[in-house]
PQR file with spaces between the fields and no chain letter, atoms N, CA, C, O and H, PARSE charges and radii, in Angstrom:
ATOM       1  N    MET     1      97.702  118.140   96.817 -0.4000 1.5000
ATOM       2  CA   MET     1      97.933  118.711   98.114 -0.0000 2.0000
ATOM       3  C    MET     1      99.427  118.606   98.417  0.5500 1.7000
ATOM       4  O    MET     1     100.051  117.569   98.195 -0.5500 1.4000
ATOM       5  N    ILE     2      99.975  119.690   98.922 -0.4000 1.5000
ATOM       6  CA   ILE     2     101.388  119.736   99.292 -0.0000 2.0000
ATOM       7  C    ILE     2     101.487  120.113  100.759  0.5500 1.7000
ATOM       8  O    ILE     2     100.816  121.041  101.211 -0.5500 1.4000
ATOM       9  H    ILE     2      99.468  120.533   99.103  0.4000 1.0000
ATOM      10  N    HIS     3     102.305  119.409  101.493 -0.4000 1.5000
ATOM      11  CA   HIS     3     102.509  119.719  102.912 -0.0000 2.0000
ATOM      12  C    HIS     3     103.816  120.480  103.081  0.5500 1.7000
ATOM      13  O    HIS     3     104.846  120.094  102.529 -0.5500 1.4000
ATOM      14  H    HIS     3     102.849  118.655  101.126  0.4000 1.0000
ATOM      15  N    PHE     4     103.765  121.562  103.848 -0.4000 1.5000
ATOM      16  CA   PHE     4     104.959  122.339  104.158 -0.0000 2.0000
ATOM      17  C    PHE     4     105.240  122.258  105.647  0.5500 1.7000
ATOM      18  O    PHE     4     104.318  122.235  106.462 -0.5500 1.4000
ATOM      19  H    PHE     4     102.928  121.876  104.297  0.4000 1.0000
ATOM      20  N    SER     5     106.497  122.217  105.992 -0.4000 1.5000
ATOM      21  CA   SER     5     106.915  122.204  107.389 -0.0000 2.0000
ATOM      22  C    SER     5     106.427  123.463  108.092  0.5500 1.7000
ATOM      23  O    SER     5     106.277  124.516  107.473 -0.5500 1.4000
ATOM      24  H    SER     5     107.246  122.235  105.330  0.4000 1.0000
ATOM      25  N    ASP     6     106.185  123.339  109.383 -0.4000 1.5000
ATOM      26  CA   ASP     6     105.742  124.468  110.193 -0.0000 2.0000
ATOM      27  C    ASP     6     106.787  125.575  110.288  0.5500 1.7000
ATOM      28  O    ASP     6     106.468  126.697  110.680 -0.5500 1.4000
ATOM      29  H    ASP     6     106.307  122.483  109.886  0.4000 1.0000
ATOM      30  N    ARG     7     108.007  125.273  109.939 -0.4000 1.5000
ATOM      31  CA   ARG     7     109.052  126.294  110.057 -0.0000 2.0000
ATOM      32  C    ARG     7     108.934  127.383  108.996  0.5500 1.7000
ATOM      33  O    ARG     7     109.596  128.417  109.096 -0.5500 1.4000
ATOM      34  H    ARG     7     108.266  124.361  109.621  0.4000 1.0000
ATOM      35  N    TYR     8     108.095  127.162  107.976 -0.4000 1.5000
ATOM      36  CA   TYR     8     107.903  128.150  106.919 -0.0000 2.0000
ATOM      37  C    TYR     8     106.701  129.035  107.226  0.5500 1.7000
ATOM      38  O    TYR     8     105.649  128.543  107.635 -0.5500 1.4000
ATOM      39  H    TYR     8     107.557  126.322  107.895  0.4000 1.0000
ATOM      40  N    SER     9     106.857  130.335  107.029 -0.4000 1.5000
ATOM      41  CA   SER     9     105.752  131.271  107.252 -0.0000 2.0000
ATOM      42  C    SER     9     104.760  131.185  106.093  0.5500 1.7000
ATOM      43  O    SER     9     105.055  130.619  105.040 -0.5500 1.4000
ATOM      44  H    SER     9     107.711  130.735  106.697  0.4000 1.0000
ATOM      45  N    LEU    10     103.584  131.757  106.314 -0.4000 1.5000
ATOM      46  CA   LEU    10     102.572  131.778  105.256 -0.0000 2.0000
ATOM      47  C    LEU    10     103.108  132.457  104.000  0.5500 1.7000
ATOM      48  O    LEU    10     102.918  131.963  102.889 -0.5500 1.4000
ATOM      49  H    LEU    10     103.345  132.216  107.169  0.4000 1.0000
ATOM      50  N    GLN    11     103.772  133.579  104.184 -0.4000 1.5000
ATOM      51  CA   GLN    11     104.290  134.319  103.030 -0.0000 2.0000
ATOM      52  C    GLN    11     105.379  133.537  102.302  0.5500 1.7000
ATOM      53  O    GLN    11     105.443  133.568  101.073 -0.5500 1.4000
ATOM      54  H    GLN    11     103.927  133.980  105.087  0.4000 1.0000
ATOM      55  N    MET    12     106.226  132.844  103.037 -0.4000 1.5000
ATOM      56  CA   MET    12     107.277  132.040  102.401 -0.0000 2.0000
ATOM      57  C    MET    12     106.663  130.934  101.550  0.5500 1.7000
ATOM      58  O    MET    12     107.139  130.656  100.449 -0.5500 1.4000
ATOM      59  H    MET    12     106.175  132.819  104.035  0.4000 1.0000
ATOM      60  N    ILE    13     105.612  130.307  102.057 -0.4000 1.5000
ATOM      61  CA   ILE    13     104.947  129.229  101.317 -0.0000 2.0000
ATOM      62  C    ILE    13     104.354  129.779  100.021  0.5500 1.7000
ATOM      63  O    ILE    13     104.551  129.205   98.950 -0.5500 1.4000
ATOM      64  H    ILE    13     105.225  130.533  102.951  0.4000 1.0000
ATOM      65  N    LYS    14     103.628  130.893  100.123 -0.4000 1.5000
ATOM      66  CA   LYS    14     103.038  131.499   98.922 -0.0000 2.0000
ATOM      67  C    LYS    14     104.120  131.849   97.909  0.5500 1.7000
ATOM      68  O    LYS    14     103.974  131.572   96.718 -0.5500 1.4000
ATOM      69  H    LYS    14     103.468  131.359  100.993  0.4000 1.0000
ATOM      70  N    ASN    15     105.189  132.449   98.373 -0.4000 1.5000
ATOM      71  CA   ASN    15     106.280  132.830   97.467 -0.0000 2.0000
ATOM      72  C    ASN    15     106.879  131.613   96.780  0.5500 1.7000
ATOM      73  O    ASN    15     107.133  131.646   95.576 -0.5500 1.4000
ATOM      74  H    ASN    15     105.308  132.674   99.340  0.4000 1.0000
ATOM      75  N    MET    16     107.109  130.534   97.534 -0.4000 1.5000
ATOM      76  CA   MET    16     107.696  129.323   96.954 -0.0000 2.0000
ATOM      77  C    MET    16     106.781  128.701   95.908  0.5500 1.7000
ATOM      78  O    MET    16     107.231  128.302   94.834 -0.5500 1.4000
ATOM      79  H    MET    16     106.902  130.508   98.512  0.4000 1.0000
ATOM      80  N    VAL    17     105.489  128.623   96.230 -0.4000 1.5000
ATOM      81  CA   VAL    17     104.532  127.997   95.313 -0.0000 2.0000
ATOM      82  C    VAL    17     104.390  128.816   94.037  0.5500 1.7000
ATOM      83  O    VAL    17     104.569  128.299   92.934 -0.5500 1.4000
ATOM      84  H    VAL    17     105.123  128.947   97.102  0.4000 1.0000
ATOM      85  N    TYR    18     104.069  130.085   94.192 -0.4000 1.5000
ATOM      86  CA   TYR    18     103.791  130.908   93.012 -0.0000 2.0000
ATOM      87  C    TYR    18     105.024  131.172   92.157  0.5500 1.7000
ATOM      88  O    TYR    18     104.913  131.293   90.937 -0.5500 1.4000
ATOM      89  H    TYR    18     103.923  130.505   95.088  0.4000 1.0000
ATOM      90  N    SER    19     106.185  131.262   92.773 -0.4000 1.5000
ATOM      91  CA   SER    19     107.390  131.524   91.977 -0.0000 2.0000
ATOM      92  C    SER    19     107.888  130.281   91.239  0.5500 1.7000
ATOM      93  O    SER    19     108.678  130.394   90.302 -0.5500 1.4000
ATOM      94  H    SER    19     106.275  131.164   93.765  0.4000 1.0000
ATOM      95  N    SER    20     107.436  129.106   91.653 -0.4000 1.5000
ATOM      96  CA   SER    20     107.894  127.878   91.004 -0.0000 2.0000
ATOM      97  C    SER    20     107.006  127.464   89.825  0.5500 1.7000
ATOM      98  O    SER    20     107.324  126.511   89.113 -0.5500 1.4000
ATOM      99  H    SER    20     106.795  129.015   92.414  0.4000 1.0000
ATOM     100  N    LEU    21     105.902  128.174   89.622 -0.4000 1.5000
ATOM     101  CA   LEU    21     104.971  127.834   88.548 -0.0000 2.0000
ATOM     102  C    LEU    21     105.069  128.826   87.397  0.5500 1.7000
ATOM     103  O    LEU    21     105.412  129.991   87.601 -0.5500 1.4000
ATOM     104  H    LEU    21     105.644  128.948   90.201  0.4000 1.0000
ATOM     105  N    PRO    22     104.768  128.365   86.193 -0.5600 1.5000
ATOM     106  CA   PRO    22     104.679  129.311   85.080  0.2800 2.0000
ATOM     107  C    PRO    22     103.560  130.323   85.374  0.5500 1.7000
ATOM     108  O    PRO    22     102.557  129.975   85.998 -0.5500 1.4000
ATOM     109  N    LYS    23     103.731  131.553   84.930 -0.4000 1.5000
ATOM     110  CA   LYS    23     102.777  132.627   85.222 -0.0000 2.0000
ATOM     111  C    LYS    23     101.343  132.234   84.867  0.5500 1.7000
ATOM     112  O    LYS    23     100.415  132.509   85.628 -0.5500 1.4000
ATOM     113  H    LYS    23     104.545  131.835   84.423  0.4000 1.0000
ATOM     114  N    GLU    24     101.162  131.590   83.712 -0.4000 1.5000
ATOM     115  CA   GLU    24      99.826  131.204   83.257 -0.0000 2.0000
ATOM     116  C    GLU    24      99.155  130.245   84.241  0.5500 1.7000
ATOM     117  O    GLU    24      97.945  130.320   84.455 -0.5500 1.4000
ATOM     118  H    GLU    24     101.915  131.366   83.094  0.4000 1.0000
ATOM     119  N    LEU    25      99.923  129.361   84.826 -0.4000 1.5000
ATOM     120  CA   LEU    25      99.370  128.411   85.788 -0.0000 2.0000
ATOM     121  C    LEU    25      99.202  129.059   87.157  0.5500 1.7000
ATOM     122  O    LEU    25      98.196  128.823   87.827 -0.5500 1.4000
ATOM     123  H    LEU    25     100.905  129.300   84.651  0.4000 1.0000
ATOM     124  N    ALA    26     100.146  129.854   87.578 -0.4000 1.5000
ATOM     125  CA   ALA    26     100.082  130.514   88.886 -0.0000 2.0000
ATOM     126  C    ALA    26      98.838  131.387   89.008  0.5500 1.7000
ATOM     127  O    ALA    26      98.272  131.521   90.093 -0.5500 1.4000
ATOM     128  H    ALA    26     100.963  130.046   87.034  0.4000 1.0000
ATOM     129  N    GLU    27      98.417  131.975   87.902 -0.4000 1.5000
ATOM     130  CA   GLU    27      97.224  132.825   87.905 -0.0000 2.0000
ATOM     131  C    GLU    27      95.938  132.025   88.063  0.5500 1.7000
ATOM     132  O    GLU    27      94.886  132.600   88.343 -0.5500 1.4000
ATOM     133  H    GLU    27      98.877  131.866   87.021  0.4000 1.0000
ATOM     134  N    LYS    28      96.005  130.704   87.887 -0.4000 1.5000
ATOM     135  CA   LYS    28      94.812  129.863   87.934 -0.0000 2.0000
ATOM     136  C    LYS    28      94.672  129.067   89.226  0.5500 1.7000
ATOM     137  O    LYS    28      93.673  128.372   89.411 -0.5500 1.4000
ATOM     138  H    LYS    28      96.859  130.237   87.659  0.4000 1.0000
ATOM     139  N    ILE    29      95.637  129.154   90.110 -0.4000 1.5000
ATOM     140  CA   ILE    29      95.557  128.356   91.333 -0.0000 2.0000
ATOM     141  C    ILE    29      95.293  129.238   92.547  0.5500 1.7000
ATOM     142  O    ILE    29      95.529  130.446   92.529 -0.5500 1.4000
ATOM     143  H    ILE    29      96.448  129.719   89.960  0.4000 1.0000
ATOM     144  N    TYR    30      94.796  128.597   93.601 -0.4000 1.5000
ATOM     145  CA   TYR    30      94.574  129.269   94.880 -0.0000 2.0000
ATOM     146  C    TYR    30      95.325  128.479   95.932  0.5500 1.7000
ATOM     147  O    TYR    30      95.147  127.267   96.057 -0.5500 1.4000
ATOM     148  H    TYR    30      94.605  127.615   93.616  0.4000 1.0000
ATOM     149  N    CYS    31      96.144  129.148   96.669 -0.4000 1.5000
ATOM     150  CA   CYS    31      96.939  128.506   97.709 -0.0000 2.0000
ATOM     151  C    CYS    31      96.150  128.572   99.021  0.5500 1.7000
ATOM     152  O    CYS    31      96.110  129.618   99.668 -0.5500 1.4000
ATOM     153  H    CYS    31      96.289  130.133   96.568  0.4000 1.0000
ATOM     154  N    SER    32      95.528  127.467   99.410 -0.4000 1.5000
ATOM     155  CA   SER    32      94.710  127.433  100.623 -0.0000 2.0000
ATOM     156  C    SER    32      95.583  127.113  101.825  0.5500 1.7000
ATOM     157  O    SER    32      96.146  126.024  101.939 -0.5500 1.4000
ATOM     158  H    SER    32      95.561  126.617   98.884  0.4000 1.0000
ATOM     159  N    LEU    33      95.679  128.071  102.701 -0.4000 1.5000
ATOM     160  CA   LEU    33      96.521  127.916  103.885 -0.0000 2.0000
ATOM     161  C    LEU    33      95.686  128.019  105.157  0.5500 1.7000
ATOM     162  O    LEU    33      96.166  128.489  106.189 -0.5500 1.4000
ATOM     163  H    LEU    33      95.222  128.956  102.608  0.4000 1.0000
ATOM     164  N    ALA    34      94.429  127.575  105.076 -0.4000 1.5000
ATOM     165  CA   ALA    34      93.506  127.702  106.203 -0.0000 2.0000
ATOM     166  C    ALA    34      94.004  126.978  107.450  0.5500 1.7000
ATOM     167  O    ALA    34      93.917  127.520  108.551 -0.5500 1.4000
ATOM     168  H    ALA    34      94.039  127.193  104.238  0.4000 1.0000
ATOM     169  N    ALA    35      94.522  125.768  107.294 -0.4000 1.5000
ATOM     170  CA   ALA    35      95.001  125.011  108.452 -0.0000 2.0000
ATOM     171  C    ALA    35      96.183  125.717  109.103  0.5500 1.7000
ATOM     172  O    ALA    35      96.266  125.786  110.329 -0.5500 1.4000
ATOM     173  H    ALA    35      94.593  125.328  106.399  0.4000 1.0000
ATOM     174  N    LYS    36      97.083  126.233  108.302 -0.4000 1.5000
ATOM     175  CA   LYS    36      98.243  126.946  108.835 -0.0000 2.0000
ATOM     176  C    LYS    36      97.794  128.218  109.553  0.5500 1.7000
ATOM     177  O    LYS    36      98.323  128.550  110.614 -0.5500 1.4000
ATOM     178  H    LYS    36      97.015  126.177  107.306  0.4000 1.0000
ATOM     179  N    LYS    37      96.824  128.931  108.982 -0.4000 1.5000
ATOM     180  CA   LYS    37      96.296  130.139  109.616 -0.0000 2.0000
ATOM     181  C    LYS    37      95.602  129.789  110.930  0.5500 1.7000
ATOM     182  O    LYS    37      95.737  130.517  111.913 -0.5500 1.4000
ATOM     183  H    LYS    37      96.394  128.662  108.120  0.4000 1.0000
ATOM     184  N    ALA    38      94.859  128.678  110.957 -0.4000 1.5000
ATOM     185  CA   ALA    38      94.172  128.260  112.178 -0.0000 2.0000
ATOM     186  C    ALA    38      95.175  127.917  113.273  0.5500 1.7000
ATOM     187  O    ALA    38      94.966  128.270  114.434 -0.5500 1.4000
ATOM     188  H    ALA    38      94.750  128.086  110.158  0.4000 1.0000
ATOM     189  N    LEU    39      96.243  127.244  112.923 -0.4000 1.5000
ATOM     190  CA   LEU    39      97.275  126.926  113.912 -0.0000 2.0000
ATOM     191  C    LEU    39      97.895  128.190  114.480  0.5500 1.7000
ATOM     192  O    LEU    39      98.179  128.266  115.675 -0.5500 1.4000
ATOM     193  H    LEU    39      96.413  126.958  111.980  0.4000 1.0000
ATOM     194  N    LYS    40      98.103  129.170  113.635 -0.4000 1.5000
ATOM     195  CA   LYS    40      98.689  130.433  114.077 -0.0000 2.0000
ATOM     196  C    LYS    40      97.775  131.103  115.101  0.5500 1.7000
ATOM     197  O    LYS    40      98.245  131.604  116.123 -0.5500 1.4000
ATOM     198  H    LYS    40      97.872  129.108  112.664  0.4000 1.0000
ATOM     199  N    VAL    41      96.469  131.110  114.828 -0.4000 1.5000
ATOM     200  CA   VAL    41      95.497  131.710  115.746 -0.0000 2.0000
ATOM     201  C    VAL    41      95.428  130.904  117.033  0.5500 1.7000
ATOM     202  O    VAL    41      95.426  131.468  118.127 -0.5500 1.4000
ATOM     203  H    VAL    41      96.087  130.703  113.998  0.4000 1.0000
ATOM     204  N    GLU    42      95.371  129.583  116.898 -0.4000 1.5000
ATOM     205  CA   GLU    42      95.261  128.706  118.064 -0.0000 2.0000
ATOM     206  C    GLU    42      96.433  128.905  119.017  0.5500 1.7000
ATOM     207  O    GLU    42      96.241  128.933  120.233 -0.5500 1.4000
ATOM     208  H    GLU    42      95.372  129.125  116.009  0.4000 1.0000
ATOM     209  N    HIS    43      97.624  129.042  118.492 -0.4000 1.5000
ATOM     210  CA   HIS    43      98.809  129.170  119.330 -0.0000 2.0000
ATOM     211  C    HIS    43      99.035  130.595  119.827  0.5500 1.7000
ATOM     212  O    HIS    43      99.885  130.818  120.690 -0.5500 1.4000
ATOM     213  H    HIS    43      97.780  129.019  117.505  0.4000 1.0000
ATOM     214  N    SER    44      98.293  131.553  119.299 -0.4000 1.5000
ATOM     215  CA   SER    44      98.483  132.931  119.736 -0.0000 2.0000
ATOM     216  C    SER    44      97.526  133.320  120.857  0.5500 1.7000
ATOM     217  O    SER    44      97.665  134.390  121.450 -0.5500 1.4000
ATOM     218  H    SER    44      97.603  131.372  118.598  0.4000 1.0000
ATOM     219  N    VAL    45      96.560  132.460  121.147 -0.4000 1.5000
ATOM     220  CA   VAL    45      95.568  132.747  122.178 -0.0000 2.0000
ATOM     221  C    VAL    45      95.952  132.021  123.461  0.5500 1.7000
ATOM     222  O    VAL    45      96.323  130.848  123.445 -0.5500 1.4000
ATOM     223  H    VAL    45      96.447  131.591  120.665  0.4000 1.0000
ATOM     224  N    GLU    46      95.854  132.748  124.577 -0.4000 1.5000
ATOM     225  CA   GLU    46      96.160  132.114  125.860 -0.0000 2.0000
ATOM     226  C    GLU    46      95.053  131.138  126.212  0.5500 1.7000
ATOM     227  O    GLU    46      93.895  131.367  125.865 -0.5500 1.4000
ATOM     228  H    GLU    46      95.552  133.701  124.591  0.4000 1.0000
ATOM     229  N    PRO    47      95.392  130.047  126.900 -0.5600 1.5000
ATOM     230  CA   PRO    47      94.377  129.058  127.278  0.2800 2.0000
ATOM     231  C    PRO    47      93.323  129.669  128.202  0.5500 1.7000
ATOM     232  O    PRO    47      93.619  130.547  129.012 -0.5500 1.4000
ATOM     233  N    PHE    48      92.098  129.191  128.062 -0.4000 1.5000
ATOM     234  CA   PHE    48      91.009  129.666  128.911 -0.0000 2.0000
ATOM     235  C    PHE    48      91.185  129.116  130.316  0.5500 1.7000
ATOM     236  O    PHE    48      91.331  127.908  130.502 -0.5500 1.4000
ATOM     237  H    PHE    48      91.857  128.478  127.404  0.4000 1.0000
ATOM     238  N    MET    49      91.174  129.990  131.292 -0.4000 1.5000
ATOM     239  CA   MET    49      91.296  129.589  132.698 -0.0000 2.0000
ATOM     240  C    MET    49      90.094  130.146  133.456  0.5500 1.7000
ATOM     241  O    MET    49      89.980  131.361  133.613 -0.5500 1.4000
ATOM     242  H    MET    49      91.056  130.971  131.141  0.4000 1.0000
ATOM     243  N    PRO    50      89.181  129.267  133.937 -0.5600 1.5000
ATOM     244  CA   PRO    50      87.981  129.755  134.660  0.2800 2.0000
ATOM     245  C    PRO    50      88.321  130.377  135.999  0.5500 1.7000
ATOM     246  O    PRO    50      87.427  130.828  136.715 -0.5500 1.4000
């Protein structure tokens, strides 16, 4: 597991990871960015106000 700072976008993270690996290895990994995607959604929604 690798942690990336919040200042990096999803695309920047994917580019950094995949470009730093040999092609044979890059084709075998999956970059799971679910937590980062969830944070993006969470911060893009206005708070619920009854």
